[in-house]
C-alpha positions in Angstrom: -21.7 -40.4 10.6 -24.3 -37.8 9.4 -22.9 -35.2 11.8 -19.4 -35.7 10.5 -20.4 -35.2 6.9 -22.4 -32.1 7.9 -19.5 -30.4 9.5 -17.2 -31.3 6.6 -19.7 -29.8 4.1 -19.9 -26.4 5.8 -18.4 -23.7 3.7 -15.2 -22.1 4.9 -15.6 -18.6 6.3 -13.9 -15.8 4.6 -11.2 -14.0 6.5 -12.1 -10.4 5.5 -9.1 -8.9 7.4 -6.7 -11.2 5.4 -8.2 -9.9 2.1 -8.0 -6.3 3.4 -4.3 -6.9 4.3 -3.6 -8.1 0.8 -5.6 -5.3 -1.0 -4.2 -2.5 1.2 -0.7 -3.9 0.8 -1.1 -3.9 -2.9 -2.1 -0.2 -2.7 0.9 0.4 -0.5 3.4 -1.1 -2.9 1.9 0.3 -6.1 0.9 3.9 -5.2 4.3 5.5 -5.6 5.2 3.8 -8.9 1.7 4.7 -10.2 2.1 8.3 -9.1 5.5 8.5 -10.9 4.0 7.1 -14.1 1.1 9.6 -13.9 3.6 12.5 -13.8 5.1 11.2 -17.0 1.7 10.9 -18.7 0.0 14.1 -17.5 1.2 17.2 -19.4 2.6 19.9 -17.2 3.3 17.6 -14.2 6.7 17.3 -12.8 8.3 14.4 -10.9 8.0 16.2 -7.6 4.3 16.3 -8.0 4.3 12.6 -7.1 5.4 13.4 -3.5 1.7 13.2 -2.4 2.0 9.4 -2.7 4.6 9.0 0.0 2.3 9.5 3.0 -0.4 7.5 1.2 2.0 4.6 0.9 3.1 4.9 4.5 -0.4 4.8 5.8 -1.4 2.0 3.5 1.6 -0.1 4.6 0.8 0.4 8.3 -2.8 -0.5 7.7 -1.9 -3.6 5.8 0.3 -4.8 8.7 -2.4 -4.1 11.2 -5.0 -6.0 9.1 -2.6 -8.9 8.8 -2.2 -9.0 12.6 -5.9 -8.9 13.0 -6.4 -11.7 10.5 -3.9 -13.8 12.5 -6.0 -13.1 15.6 -9.2 -14.2 13.8 -7.5 -17.5 12.8 -6.3 -18.1 16.4 -9.7 -17.3 18.0 -12.1 -19.2 15.8 -12.9 -22.9 16.0 -14.2 -23.1 12.5 -11.7 -23.2 9.6 -11.0 -19.7 8.5 -8.7 -19.3 5.5 -6.5 -16.4 4.6 -2.9 -17.5 5.4 -1.8 -16.9 1.9 -3.4 -13.4 1.8 -1.8 -12.6 5.2 1.6 -13.6 3.9 1.2 -11.6 0.7 -0.2 -8.6 2.6 2.8 -8.6 4.8 5.2 -8.9 1.9 3.5 -6.1 0.0 3.4 -3.9 3.2 7.1 -4.4 3.7 7.7 -3.6 0.0 5.5 -0.5 0.4 7.6 0.6 3.4 10.8 0.1 1.4 9.5 2.2 -1.5 8.2 4.8 0.9 11.6 5.1 2.6 13.6 5.2 -0.6 11.2 7.9 -2.1 11.5 9.9 1.1 15.3 9.8 1.0 15.4 10.7 -2.7 13.1 13.7 -2.2 15.0 14.8 0.9 18.4 14.6 -0.8 17.0 16.5 -3.8 15.7 19.3 -1.6 19.0 19.4 0.3 21.0 19.7 -3.0 18.7 22.5 -4.1 19.3 24.4 -0.9 23.1 23.9 -1.1 23.2 25.0 -4.7 22.0 28.5 -3.9 
């Protein structure tokens, strides 16, 4: 009986990769809207100055998906209870949202550049 209570009282390990998936996914989903808002607040900045955020969001989305995959592997390999299922799910959702925002921003910038070239 004492061994059973001892195993139940052990603290649950933290799944660091799950937290990283969530945090990097949050960055992926938020970096382009934040960059757009910064161009509105900074004097002299134009909307096209927010283009630097597109590759940042793409890399962050990819990293978030990779961290989520690694976190799932940690859960599958360990015998001790390792949490993080909710963080993995949120990380994946935010990564997909980051990919969607990245693609839509890329299409918007590409069409804008095409229209500028066709205008002249």
